[in-house]
N, C-alpha and C positions, 0 to 999 in steps of 0.2 A: 208189176203187178208181183210178180216172184220174193222181191225185195220185200215190200210191204208185209209178204206172210211169213216172212223168214223174221222181219222186224218182232212183227207180234209175237211167234214164238219164243222169241228170244226173253220178250218181258214176259211172259206166262212161265217161262224157264226161274227165270229170277223169281219174282213170285212165288210159285210151290217150293224152294229153295232155301229161301228165307237169307242173313245177311253173308254168308259163306256160299252164294249161288256161285254158277257156273253159267249166269246171262247176260241180260241185260236191264239197268235200271235207269230210269229219270233221275237226276240228283239236279242240285242244282250247283251252275256254271261252277268255277271251283279255280281261279288262277293259280295260286297257288299249287294244287296238283298241274297246272298244263305246265306249269315251270319246270315241277317234279318231270313229270316227264320227258322233258324236252332236255331238260340235265343230262338221264338218263340215256338218253339217244344220244348227246354230245360222248358221254363218258364210253358207250358200246362203241363209238368211234376210234376211239383213244386204242380202246381193246384191240380192235380191229390190228392195226401196226404192230402192236405187240405179239399178237397170235403170229402173222407173218413174218414176223424178225422170229420167234422160236420154233419156226416151220413146224405150225397146227393150225394149215387153212383149213382143214373141214371144220376145226371153231371156228373160224373168221369168219365162214358163212353165218353158221347161227349170230353171230354178235352182227354183221350186217342187216339180217332180217331181224333182228329185236333191237336195232339204233330206227331201223324205220317204224318197224312196227308201234316205238311207243311215239313216236310222231302222230302216228293215227290217233294212240291212245290221251295225249293230248288231243287232239283235234276233237275228239269228243267231250272230255272234261270241259272245253271252251262252249258246248253247243249243249251241257246239260246231261251229258250220258255218261254212266259208272259201265265198262265191259268186261267180262272175265271169261270170254269168249272170240275168239278169233274170228271163227264166221260171221258174230253177232257184230264185231268191230267192222266187216269188209261190207256187209250189209245195211247198215248205219250210215258210214264211209260213202257207198255207193247213193243213198239217197243225200245226202249233203249236197255232195258233188249235182248231182241230176237236179235239185232243186235252187242249183246255183249259191248254195251260203258257206262254198269254200272254194277256191277257184287252184282247187287242183284236177286233174283232167282223167276222166275213167278209164282210159287207156294208162296213163301211170299208176294207180290204183289198180290195174290189175297187171301191170307187170311185175306186182308184187304179191298178188295174192296167187292160190293155185288156180293153175293151168287146167280145163276139163282139154286141151290138146296136148298130145302126146309128145308133139313137136317143139313148145313152146317149154321154153325153162326161166319159173321165173324164183322169183328168189325163196318163194314158200316153198316150190320144187325143192328148190338146192338145197334149200335147209332140213327137209325129209330126208332127201337122198343123204346127206353128210351124216346127219343125225342119229339115223336107225338105223346106217348101213354100216358096214366096216372098211370102204375105202378112207384114205385119208390124203391121198394128192387129188389138188383142186389145177385144172388147167390152168394157168398164171395170169393169161390173156384174160380170159371168163371172170376169176378172182380180180384183175384188178379196174374192168367194167365193174363188176357189182358194188366196189368197194367206194367209186365215184357215184355211181349212180346214189348209195347209200349218204355220199358228204354232198351231191346237192339235194337230194330229199331233206335232208337237217335242214340246211340252211332254207328250202321254198319254205319247207313249213315254221318254223321258226320267224320266218319273214313276213309270211301269212297272219301269224298268231298278233305278232307285234304288233303289226299294222294296227289287226283289229281292236286291239290293247288301247293304241290311240285313238281311236274311231270312238270308244265307248267314253 
């Protein structure tokens, strides 16, 4: 029920704010937007390698997050949503998963989004820590794990969306 209320709030926010909203709108599914977001996700994967190479691992964390986030936006466009708010994106994704409209697990989604548990380090938690903090060094093992997680997520979402496209 919490997810439903969040989604309702997201729709109201977008309606109130108009064209330059920071919420959620129902739109026609748009395959071009789906492909553009998947391409942006792949582009960010390439950037991660370059950022690690030039020792900007703190920025690589942001690229890891955004590679995964653009996959989520692709899924939303596939299902007829335009989101300009991360909390709204995660809420709709949760609904799509629980309604079995996308074959991604809630665990996978929760490994990306902000955690309520101070012992968990999700991709969002890491991105916020490095983006808003002053730390520039990242544990290399953790960075490699996150990079692999992003690569696997982009492949999984791309594969799911391409299979859905073939079905249509």
